[in-house]
Every structure is written in C-alpha cells, then in structure tokens.
Wavefront OBJ file of the C-alpha trace (Angstrom):
o trace
v 23.015 8.032 -12.960
v 20.066 7.720 -10.504
v 20.112 11.265 -9.254
v 19.512 12.380 -13.004
v 17.013 9.619 -13.461
v 14.919 10.738 -10.352
v 15.370 14.390 -10.183
v 12.653 17.021 -10.842
v 12.298 20.397 -10.590
v 12.300 21.923 -6.823
v 10.319 24.876 -5.522
v 13.001 27.504 -6.513
v 12.937 26.522 -10.152
v 9.426 26.450 -10.971
v 6.688 28.966 -11.970
v 3.785 27.814 -10.397
v 5.281 27.987 -6.857
v 6.844 31.302 -6.902
v 3.250 32.558 -7.785
v 1.624 30.014 -4.849
v 4.236 31.807 -2.491
v 2.885 35.065 -3.652
v -1.186 33.820 -3.524
v -1.024 32.847 0.164
v 0.288 36.204 1.150
v -3.546 36.924 0.456
v -5.180 33.997 0.929
v -3.474 33.638 4.601
v -5.682 37.376 5.303
v -9.118 36.178 3.525
v -11.527 34.253 5.868
v -13.742 31.252 4.235
v -16.978 33.720 5.453
v -15.856 36.013 2.374
v -13.987 32.852 -0.141
v -18.057 32.291 0.047
v -19.481 35.266 -0.291
v -17.501 36.154 -3.258
v -17.960 32.602 -4.867
v -21.400 31.417 -4.541
v -20.762 28.181 -6.538
v -18.213 27.390 -4.764
v -19.730 23.775 -4.148
v -19.843 23.221 -7.869
v -16.374 24.884 -8.518
v -14.402 23.032 -5.956
v -16.437 19.207 -5.680
v -15.681 16.389 -7.789
v -18.365 12.992 -7.872
v -16.644 10.019 -9.357
v -18.423 6.689 -9.408
v -19.336 5.958 -5.467
v -17.651 8.948 -4.126
v -18.437 12.510 -3.778
v -15.219 14.967 -2.673
v -16.146 18.417 -1.629
v -13.063 20.032 -1.231
v -15.085 23.723 -1.239
v -14.047 24.384 2.417
v -10.365 24.502 1.697
v -8.593 28.073 1.652
v -8.030 28.339 -1.818
v -9.423 30.657 -5.018
v -9.869 30.225 -8.141
v -6.523 31.377 -9.185
v -5.093 29.367 -6.143
v -6.806 26.454 -7.274
v -5.118 27.313 -11.319
v -1.949 27.645 -9.430
v -1.832 24.570 -7.897
v -2.719 22.113 -11.440
v -0.009 24.545 -12.640
v 2.709 23.359 -9.855
v 1.391 19.458 -10.359
v 1.856 19.830 -14.297
v 5.817 21.723 -13.487
v 6.993 19.057 -10.962
v 6.134 16.635 -13.378
v 3.385 15.043 -11.724
v 2.390 12.635 -15.274
v 5.194 11.497 -16.130
v 5.390 10.377 -12.610
v 2.103 8.667 -12.351
v 3.543 6.228 -15.833
v 6.396 5.948 -13.994
v 4.427 4.573 -10.667
v 2.249 2.193 -13.317
v 5.277 0.524 -14.932
v 8.134 -2.204 -13.840
v 10.605 0.407 -13.258
v 12.376 0.478 -10.044
v 10.765 3.418 -8.546
v 11.690 2.468 -4.914
v 15.314 3.300 -6.048
v 16.610 3.132 -2.573
v 16.302 -0.640 -2.221
v 16.227 -1.164 -6.220
v 12.373 -2.203 -6.298
v 9.277 -1.083 -8.256
v 6.434 -0.504 -6.618
v 3.515 -2.569 -7.991
v 0.981 -2.669 -5.944
v -1.570 -1.491 -7.966
v -0.498 -4.262 -10.040
v -2.097 -6.722 -7.112
v -5.775 -4.915 -8.267
v -5.514 -5.995 -11.926
v -8.778 -7.588 -12.960
v -8.088 -11.297 -13.668
v -8.932 -11.021 -17.338
v -6.769 -7.679 -17.690
v -3.991 -8.656 -20.748
v -1.642 -5.647 -19.008
v 1.463 -6.951 -17.416
v 1.265 -10.657 -18.778
v 4.654 -11.074 -16.686
v 3.043 -10.406 -13.152
v -0.421 -10.518 -13.189
v -0.499 -14.731 -13.479
v 1.645 -14.554 -10.751
v -0.584 -12.522 -9.044
v -3.515 -14.154 -10.163
v -2.251 -17.550 -8.916
v -1.769 -16.535 -5.233
v -4.848 -15.193 -4.880
v -6.816 -17.865 -6.598
v -4.474 -20.190 -3.785
v -5.525 -18.207 -1.213
v -9.334 -17.841 -2.407
v -9.424 -21.822 -2.080
v -8.138 -21.677 1.209
v -11.001 -19.278 2.479
v -13.554 -21.397 1.242
v -12.150 -24.559 2.569
v -12.147 -22.687 6.028
v -16.031 -21.459 5.094
v -17.096 -24.674 4.461
v -15.712 -26.203 7.734
v -13.055 -28.336 5.534
v -10.353 -27.029 7.516
v -9.565 -28.994 10.300
v -7.227 -28.585 13.685
v -4.704 -31.094 14.734
v -7.353 -33.429 16.357
v -10.063 -33.096 13.713
v -12.293 -30.549 15.183
v -13.392 -27.437 12.556
v -11.422 -24.320 12.591
v -13.677 -21.571 14.435
v -10.759 -18.794 15.434
v -8.508 -17.664 13.225
v -5.475 -15.238 14.657
v -3.673 -13.081 12.428
v 0.077 -12.356 13.750
v 1.741 -9.665 12.334
v 3.081 -5.892 12.630
v 2.477 -2.717 10.359
v 0.991 -2.713 7.193
v 0.164 -6.467 8.099
v -1.755 -5.631 10.427
v -3.044 -1.973 10.473
v -4.334 -2.677 6.647
v -6.208 -6.077 7.412
v -7.127 -5.262 10.777
v -8.638 -2.012 9.607
v -10.619 -3.217 6.944
v -12.046 -6.104 8.778
v -13.251 -3.761 11.243
v -14.877 -1.392 8.934
v -16.626 -4.120 6.948
v -17.988 -6.057 9.685
v -21.231 -5.467 8.231
v -20.428 -7.548 5.584
v -19.202 -10.632 7.592
v -20.494 -14.031 5.297
v -21.938 -17.037 6.547
v -19.830 -19.867 7.269
v -20.217 -23.822 8.054
v -19.503 -22.849 11.894
v -19.013 -19.728 13.508
v -15.692 -17.746 12.556
v -13.999 -15.059 14.595
v -10.954 -13.470 13.399
v -8.533 -12.009 15.827
v -5.306 -9.634 15.265
v -2.171 -9.647 17.467
v 0.856 -6.876 16.849
v 2.333 -6.008 20.057
v 6.019 -7.466 21.192
v 5.476 -7.349 24.509
v 2.527 -10.220 24.095
v -0.177 -8.406 26.352
v -2.373 -8.920 23.202
v -1.394 -12.562 22.961
v -1.883 -13.298 26.585
v -5.133 -12.014 26.684
v -6.683 -13.591 24.065
v -4.945 -16.782 24.398
v -7.269 -17.377 27.451
v -10.335 -17.382 25.123
v -9.223 -19.759 22.566
v -9.484 -23.378 22.382
v -6.448 -24.564 20.445
v -8.178 -27.749 19.148
v -10.096 -24.957 17.219
v -7.363 -21.908 16.154
v -5.815 -21.463 13.311
v -2.663 -18.998 13.027
v -1.706 -17.079 10.115
v 1.965 -15.764 9.876
v 2.180 -12.504 7.895
v 5.493 -11.146 7.284
v 6.851 -9.624 4.266
v 10.678 -10.437 5.129
v 9.612 -13.816 7.739
v 12.020 -11.759 10.132
v 10.112 -9.336 12.134
v 11.265 -10.290 15.784
v 7.853 -8.871 16.977
v 5.736 -11.020 14.749
v 8.488 -14.042 14.867
v 8.471 -13.889 18.842
v 4.082 -14.133 19.007
v 4.403 -17.016 16.470
v 6.864 -18.421 18.827
v 4.507 -18.344 21.932
v 1.468 -19.674 20.111
v 3.399 -22.574 18.909
v 4.710 -23.300 22.445
v 0.727 -22.424 23.642
v -0.232 -25.238 20.959
v 2.304 -28.029 21.607
v 1.575 -27.750 25.778
v -2.205 -28.435 24.827
v -2.097 -31.055 22.156
v 1.452 -32.609 22.188
v 4.529 -31.941 19.917
v 3.469 -33.452 16.700
v 3.856 -32.877 13.010
v -0.277 -32.165 13.081
v 0.318 -28.880 14.908
v 2.252 -27.475 12.339
v 0.219 -28.718 9.159
v -3.043 -27.848 10.405
v -2.808 -24.530 12.626
v -0.319 -22.470 10.666
v -0.654 -20.728 7.469
v 2.245 -18.077 6.466
v 2.598 -14.939 3.960
v 5.688 -14.033 3.213
v 8.411 -13.468 0.312
v 10.689 -16.152 1.974
v 8.946 -19.701 0.993
v 12.514 -20.853 2.098
v 12.109 -19.194 6.213
v 8.401 -20.386 6.220
v 9.947 -23.836 5.152
v 12.540 -23.839 8.048
v 10.455 -22.209 10.667
v 7.420 -25.588 9.812
v 4.937 -24.447 7.671
v 3.712 -26.583 5.362
v 4.326 -25.798 1.454
v 0.183 -25.850 0.688
v 0.015 -23.244 3.397
v 2.713 -20.905 2.258
v 0.830 -17.692 0.628
v 3.774 -15.681 -1.621
v 4.410 -12.406 -1.910
v 6.867 -9.898 -4.151
v 9.920 -7.521 -2.976
v 7.416 -4.907 -4.891
v 4.683 -4.934 -2.660
v 5.328 -2.445 -0.064
v 3.938 -3.479 3.733
v 1.991 -0.411 3.941
v 0.223 -1.306 0.555
v -0.094 -4.991 1.276
v -3.705 -5.575 2.095
v -4.383 -6.047 -1.422
v -2.573 -9.261 -1.452
v -2.788 -12.355 0.685
v -1.647 -10.674 3.289
v -5.388 -9.801 3.006
v -6.416 -13.262 4.002
v -7.973 -12.319 7.450
v -10.177 -9.866 5.137
v -11.418 -12.601 2.522
v -11.932 -14.835 5.656
v -14.197 -11.770 6.766
v -16.548 -11.042 3.730
v -15.643 -13.811 1.593
v -14.198 -14.205 -1.998
v -16.786 -12.315 -3.653
v -16.241 -9.272 -1.208
v -12.498 -9.320 -1.516
v -12.644 -8.976 -5.142
v -15.081 -6.210 -4.561
v -12.313 -4.391 -2.497
v -10.159 -5.210 -5.135
v -12.513 -3.585 -8.364
v -12.942 -0.421 -6.041
v -8.914 -0.214 -5.790
v -8.741 -0.616 -9.309
v -11.520 1.670 -10.701
v -9.514 4.523 -8.711
v -5.829 3.610 -10.195
v -8.009 4.169 -13.630
v -9.675 7.182 -12.704
v -5.655 8.325 -11.124
v -4.311 7.494 -14.538
v -7.226 8.937 -16.992
v -9.020 12.353 -15.031
v -7.576 15.412 -15.829
v -5.872 17.184 -13.072
v -8.650 19.296 -12.256
v -11.317 16.522 -11.520
v -8.744 13.611 -10.440
v -9.236 13.410 -6.917
v -6.223 11.765 -5.271
v -4.297 14.696 -7.174
v -6.691 17.603 -5.630
v -6.244 15.572 -2.253
v -2.176 15.964 -2.496
v -2.422 19.239 -4.134
v -4.874 20.338 -1.368
v -2.612 18.536 1.490
v 0.929 20.292 0.241
v -1.011 23.800 -0.246
v -2.127 23.754 3.695
v 1.279 22.388 4.744
v 4.233 24.152 2.807
v 2.109 27.271 2.419
v -0.478 27.990 4.752
v 1.913 26.370 7.176
v -1.009 23.871 8.764
v 1.344 21.175 10.292
v -1.292 18.638 11.466
v -4.220 16.965 9.603
v -6.729 15.200 11.512
v -9.224 12.173 9.609
v -12.316 12.523 11.453
v -14.615 9.154 10.304
v -18.798 9.417 11.192
v -18.989 5.649 11.110
v -17.676 3.654 14.205
v -16.661 0.916 11.453
v -13.773 3.629 10.688
v -12.632 2.870 13.853
v -8.825 2.089 12.893
v -8.884 4.312 9.262
v -6.823 7.352 11.109
v -4.388 4.649 12.213
v -3.678 3.204 9.303
v -3.413 6.320 7.720
v -0.714 7.178 10.157
v 1.803 4.553 8.594
v 0.468 4.859 5.125
v 0.911 8.434 5.042
v 3.978 9.547 7.848
v 6.005 6.367 7.054
v 5.648 6.664 3.033
v 6.403 10.870 2.848
v 8.210 11.474 6.187
v 11.476 12.313 4.432
v 13.777 15.164 4.566
v 16.093 13.449 2.128
v 14.811 14.656 -1.766
v 15.370 11.879 -4.648
v 18.357 13.758 -5.484
v 20.333 13.729 -2.351
v 19.861 16.740 -1.525
v 18.277 18.187 1.974
v 14.768 19.403 1.086
v 14.297 23.167 1.849
v 10.870 23.044 2.909
v 8.084 20.735 5.427
v 7.247 17.470 4.025
v 4.105 15.006 5.473
v 2.030 16.587 8.246
v 1.462 14.936 11.601
v -1.315 12.607 10.606
v -4.059 12.097 13.749
v -7.537 11.470 14.093
v -10.807 9.567 15.976
v -14.101 8.310 14.792
v -15.962 11.970 14.470
v -18.425 11.414 17.498
v -16.050 10.436 20.093
v -13.301 12.972 19.108
v -16.364 15.843 19.157
v -16.186 15.047 23.246
v -12.278 14.659 23.247
v -10.200 17.183 20.792
v -12.547 19.276 18.932
v -12.178 21.899 21.759
v -8.539 22.221 20.372
v -9.716 22.129 16.552
v -12.706 25.162 17.397
v -10.662 27.287 20.070
v -7.138 26.196 20.228
v -4.446 28.133 18.761
v -3.085 25.511 16.483
v -4.175 25.352 12.204
v -5.320 21.956 11.793
v -6.579 20.476 8.361
v -9.213 17.735 8.502
v -10.977 15.478 6.362
v -14.710 14.401 7.290
v -15.461 11.192 5.943
v -19.035 9.557 5.961
v -21.398 7.085 3.926
v -24.532 8.483 2.434
v -26.889 5.412 3.531
v -26.472 3.193 5.815
v -28.701 0.192 7.736
v -30.464 -0.227 4.710
v -33.627 -2.582 4.852
v -31.872 -5.830 2.543
v -28.535 -5.952 5.487
v -30.437 -5.297 8.768
v -33.814 -7.385 8.210
v -32.842 -8.899 11.733
v -33.002 -5.488 13.502
v -36.247 -4.182 14.143
v -34.943 -1.024 15.390
v -33.951 -0.282 12.124
v -35.897 2.584 11.821
v -34.497 4.127 15.091
v -31.012 3.315 13.936
v -31.265 5.165 10.166
v -32.822 8.204 12.718
v -29.013 7.466 14.280
v -27.238 7.438 10.972
v -29.006 10.716 10.151
v -27.743 12.334 13.990
v -23.846 11.250 12.746
v -24.189 13.041 9.181
v -25.874 16.162 11.061
v -23.088 16.177 13.491
v -20.336 15.994 10.274
v -21.927 18.282 8.579
v -22.040 20.881 11.271
v -18.627 20.153 12.752
v -17.207 21.431 9.393
v -19.712 24.555 8.830
v -18.213 25.521 12.632
v -14.061 24.864 11.430
v -15.007 26.503 8.468
v -17.421 29.823 9.219
v -16.714 29.959 13.103
v -18.921 32.774 14.688
v -21.099 32.948 11.420
v -22.509 29.390 11.790
v -24.176 30.589 14.405
v -27.625 31.837 14.447
v -28.003 35.697 14.889
v -29.651 35.181 18.484
v -26.656 33.124 19.825
v -24.131 36.311 18.637
v -25.831 38.890 20.994
v -23.423 39.999 23.641
v -21.709 36.747 23.236
v -18.386 36.254 25.287
v -15.241 35.893 23.697
v -14.803 32.900 25.273
v -17.648 31.187 23.614
v -16.980 32.362 20.176
v -15.777 31.124 16.903
v -12.778 31.803 14.547
v -13.512 29.431 12.065
v -11.304 29.412 9.347
v -10.111 25.765 9.578
v -9.879 23.813 6.011
v -11.509 20.944 5.533
v -12.385 18.615 2.763
v -15.393 15.953 3.106
v -15.607 12.742 1.262
v -18.732 10.774 0.799
v -19.189 7.593 0.143
v -23.169 6.088 -1.060
v -22.436 3.209 0.887
v -19.179 2.040 2.892
v -19.095 -1.628 1.698
v -16.205 -3.567 0.160
v -16.582 -1.679 -3.244
v -16.785 1.941 -1.940
v -13.909 0.986 1.070
v -11.354 0.184 -1.872
v -11.859 3.296 -3.538
v -11.377 5.173 -0.350
v -7.743 3.170 0.606
v -6.523 3.602 -3.016
v -7.739 7.601 -3.272
v -5.562 8.440 -0.147
v -2.700 5.746 -1.902
v -2.523 7.970 -4.505
v -2.421 11.150 -2.595
v 0.552 10.012 -0.772
v 1.898 9.577 -4.300
v 1.373 12.712 -5.345
v 2.873 14.402 -2.761
v 6.108 12.434 -2.606
v 6.338 14.069 -6.276
v 6.033 17.390 -5.245
v 8.264 16.892 -2.615
v 10.862 14.916 -4.610
v 10.855 12.683 -2.338
v 11.008 8.357 -2.430
v 7.661 7.141 -0.591
v 8.524 3.930 -1.181
v 11.198 3.108 1.674
v 11.316 3.535 5.189
v 15.241 3.862 6.463
v 13.789 5.403 9.322
v 12.338 2.369 10.745
v 15.406 -0.167 10.210
v 18.288 1.861 12.540
v 15.771 1.957 16.069
v 15.617 -1.976 15.665
v 19.087 -2.855 15.458
v 20.030 -0.818 18.378
v 17.256 -2.944 20.473
v 19.254 -6.103 19.583
v 22.686 -4.523 20.792
v 20.259 -3.878 23.957
v 18.463 -7.183 24.220
v 21.557 -9.099 25.238
v 22.142 -6.713 28.112
v 19.005 -7.554 29.316
v 18.926 -10.988 28.887
v 22.267 -11.139 31.170
v 24.274 -12.552 28.377
v 26.521 -9.500 28.795
v 27.234 -6.843 31.131
v 29.282 -4.537 29.872
v 27.184 -1.096 29.758
v 30.263 1.100 29.026
v 29.263 1.659 25.057
v 25.962 3.276 25.993
v 25.381 7.022 26.933
v 25.015 7.782 30.547
v 20.941 8.142 30.189
v 21.278 4.510 28.674
v 23.346 2.975 31.536
v 21.074 4.871 34.009
v 17.929 2.933 33.055
v 19.554 -0.545 31.940
v 20.940 -0.597 35.565
v 17.512 0.470 37.270
v 15.928 -2.578 34.941
v 18.557 -4.729 36.378
v 18.069 -4.359 39.650
v 21.790 -3.103 39.279
v 22.469 -0.251 41.791
v 25.992 2.166 42.789
v 28.037 1.704 45.645
l 1 2 3 4 5 6 7 8 9 10 11 12 13 14 15 16 17 18 19 20 21 22 23 24 25 26 27 28 29 30 31 32 33 34 35 36 37 38 39 40 41 42 43 44 45 46 47 48 49 50 51 52 53 54 55 56 57 58 59 60 61 62 63 64 65 66 67 68 69 70 71 72 73 74 75 76 77 78 79 80 81 82 83 84 85 86 87 88 89 90 91 92 93 94 95 96 97 98 99 100 101 102 103 104 105 106 107 108 109 110 111 112 113 114 115 116 117 118 119 120 121 122 123 124 125 126 127 128 129 130 131 132 133 134 135 136 137 138 139 140 141 142 143 144 145 146 147 148 149 150 151 152 153 154 155 156 157 158 159 160 161 162 163 164 165 166 167 168 169 170 171 172 173 174 175 176 177 178 179 180 181 182 183 184 185 186 187 188 189 190 191 192 193 194 195 196 197 198 199 200 201 202 203 204 205 206 207 208 209 210 211 212 213 214 215 216 217 218 219 220 221 222 223 224 225 226 227 228 229 230 231 232 233 234 235 236 237 238 239 240 241 242 243 244 245 246 247 248 249 250 251 252 253 254 255 256 257 258 259 260 261 262 263 264 265 266 267 268 269 270 271 272 273 274 275 276 277 278 279 280 281 282 283 284 285 286 287 288 289 290 291 292 293 294 295 296 297 298 299 300 301 302 303 304 305 306 307 308 309 310 311 312 313 314 315 316 317 318 319 320 321 322 323 324 325 326 327 328 329 330 331 332 333 334 335 336 337 338 339 340 341 342 343 344 345 346 347 348 349 350 351 352 353 354 355 356 357 358 359 360 361 362 363 364 365 366 367 368 369 370 371 372 373 374 375 376 377 378 379 380 381 382 383 384 385 386 387 388 389 390 391 392 393 394 395 396 397 398 399 400 401 402 403 404 405 406 407 408 409 410 411 412 413 414 415 416 417 418 419 420 421 422 423 424 425 426 427 428 429 430 431 432 433 434 435 436 437 438 439 440 441 442 443 444 445 446 447 448 449 450 451 452 453 454 455 456 457 458 459 460 461 462 463 464 465 466 467 468 469 470 471 472 473 474 475 476 477 478 479 480 481 482 483 484 485 486 487 488 489 490 491 492 493 494 495 496 497 498 499 500 501 502 503 504 505 506 507 508 509 510 511 512 513 514 515 516 517 518 519 520 521 522 523 524 525 526 527 528 529 530 531 532 533 534 535 536 537 538 539 540 541 542 543 544 545 546 547 548 549 550 551 552 553 554 555 556 557
C-alpha cells in the first residue's frame, strides 16, 4: 500500500525525461557564448524577480527547448500533487511515519489554516518570546542573582547549524539589551569548543540552551553534563543552578525534566519537524536573542512569503522549482556532480555549511520511495565558501581545472545604509568595499561562463595556453535587495523547497536520515572498549583491532 501511495513515474516512463536525454547531447556541445549570441533576451527569458529576490539563471546551460522540457518533466513527475502533499498533515515522511510540516512553524498567528496545529505552534513561540524579552530586559538572573550576559547554545546538526548560520548572517541586526548579551555555540563532542569557551565565561552570568529534538543525542548531552559540572564546581550544588542556568528545547519534556530542567524553562518541538528544518521553531531561540522578537517574526514572514510563492507561482516563474530543475539538469544530464555555494557577503560565512546538511542529508539517498534502487545520480556534493575568500583558495580549480562545477552566487544589492551604520565614520569607504565585492561577484560568474570571451581583446593576443579560460561553467545568481531577517527567511526557504523539488524528481524521501544512525550505534560498541569496561576485540575487523590496540597502548608480543 505504501509503495502504491508514494510511487511516482521514474525516468524511463516519462516523455520529458527522454526528450531531455536527447537535448543534452546538443547542449553538451554548445558553449554559453553561443547560447547568449543566439538569444540576446536571455536575461529576460531566464530570470525571475519575486518580492526582495532576483533569481538569474541565464548563465545556466539551457535553451528555451530545454527549459520547456524541464517544466514538462516537473509536471510529469507529479510535482504539483507532491507540493500539496507537503503542505498537508499527510505522513509524507513514510519511513518514520511522520508528516513534514516545518512550513507550519511559519504560519502567521492570525492564520485560520490548520487550526489543529497553529495554536500549539504559536503557544510555544509566545513562550520563547517571553523568555527573550525577560533576558533582554535584564530580568533573567543566574543562581547568585546576577544578570545573564552570555548564552551558550549546545546542540549539533540542525540544532546548531541553523541558529549559528542565521545569528552570524544577521549580526548587523543585533538588538540593544539592558546589559550587553553575547550568544555562543558549542557542538563538537570532543569538548574542544567548550574548553576554549568556558575559560572566557563567568558561571554566575552564563545561561545554557540544551537543544536536542530527542534529548538523547550523546554529542549534546556530553557537553551539557560538562557545563553542569563546571557550574556546580564554581557555584556549589543547588537547585538554583538547574533552574536558573538551563533552558531546554526538545520533543521530550519528560527527558528534560529527568535531566533537571525546570518545566517553565522547557520549550517544545514536534516530531513532524525535521532537525535541519527546525530553526523556525524554538530551536531558533539563539536567533531571537540576537535579533529580538520582531526580527525573528520577520524571519518567519520571509519564509512564509516563499511558502506562498512555492504553492502558487507557475513553474516557469517559481524560484524553488527552477532551482530544483536546474540542479537536476546539471546533475543528471550534464553530469555535473558538485555544486558550489558562493555568497559575496561575509555575514553568510556559514551558509554553505548549513546547506550541506540541508541538501546532502535530505537527498543523499539511493533508494526510491517504491523500494527500488535509483538508476541515476541524486544529490551532488555541496560545498562552498564566502566568495572573496574562495577566490584565493579554490577558484583556480573552477576556472582552469578538469572538473565541471555548477555554482550559486549570492549577494545583497545594498549594504551599509546610513540609518543602520551612523556610528561608522568611514561609511562611504565601506559602501565602496561592498561595490568591490559586487564587482567581483559579477566578474567571476562572467569568467566562469564565457571564458576567454570575457577578456578584452588586448589580453587575448598571443595568450599562452596556461593563461586561457575555457568557461562554460554554469551558474545562477541570487540577488537580495538587502540581507535582513525577512530576505534571509526567503533565501533559506528557497533552498528548503529546492530540496523537496529534487526529491520528487528523484523519487526519494528527503525527510529521513537513516544513514546518520548506524555509525552512532557502532560507536556505542567501541566506547566500552576505549573506556576499558570490556576487552574483547575479536568481534572487530583487523583494521579496527589494530587501531584500538594503539589507542589502548597495547603492543603485540
């Protein structure tokens, strides 16, 4: 029954896929220089503007025939019905018997839709907002009565990558508080981040957020236990430490209570929120602490705007649909297996890392919904860096290497406006620096696309081979009017829905992550050996046995 419900046509059953397979042979032999020469209106034909976003895909290796057949491919793969399934309470994550309703976290408070869900979402958000306001007002105090001035988020995966990325991206929008407030992040299980951070903090004024959907993630709980001991060593063991220095965010209130977190410091999630989609929930508490309640509401509003766009815009003007189709075209037809994300704004430093989890954990699958093995490539390798830094690192490979790579260039149109940066004496110089970044963003996408043709005539004369550029590397450019909470909400959600579009095209479930689980289980088999609680190594392979002996200080003979 499940296979019937979730089965969709695969590639050899679709006319559009067959047509694209033929078209690719023509496109593979056609350079972007020729595509632009044949169609002076390419930018108009292959760009979409919606709200605060411009999506330019004119430098992708497609023509109008390709574009038409990609749209047909989406229809033939039943994308419209699947979008409706996503925005419903249906258990679309069928392997875990859950819905995938992260979009419900963005519904306006006034929305009458999904009345069985929205009130509980709003209740938790309001509880989070109340805590934020209390901390900002200096009314949240530690065990000794001092005002909280540092907040440490302890999480891993989506409980870390999302809040970390957003708080860094929106650092310009940090709100003023009664006393200066700093937000920090800890995720690594080896304790290296925590060790460095605790030397800088005062126990009396530090609050810890334990973010764990299951409240059973060993990485997170080991860090939480360490900071609990740190507090008790400094302040003595008493109930006020647990009551005043910890907030928990989880689907498991009973586990939070058992650990010692006070009920009024517990914020709840739902099992229909995947970890990598959870920043919109109370997992986003560090974000709200950084940008304030109104800033967080603007983040949600931007995401909701794209939710509406994704559900209503025709496919040829639907940005997430286009992003998904172009990615599949590059991956499955042009055989481009890596995708670089290149923001030209230092505030988006962690955006590529965030997308790595969003895309590769979601679509790094090889089994279709019908239980059969996929017969084509799914998710490409996603990587990237802030563009100006990347230019001095791996752009050599992009421009003159042997790999085909698709790229997303991302930049804000405006930055350093007078109202926001009145305290900066050199504001004009900073605006010029922003223009420098924009000029590099456009120049790099031009050179990747057009190669030697992007050079001036004088440079081409007697140009040795090692100074030449082949070009023909496809890219899209995303321009935000300004990087602010609203537009960032839009940007993140565009990528979320791109991932879903591609999951439909590839007939896979993007909402589970079984590949993450087994390695953790095997680690639990090894831990007792390393802790010298067990000593039988015979069940392990020769390599693991050899490594364990070294780690345990054992020698043969």
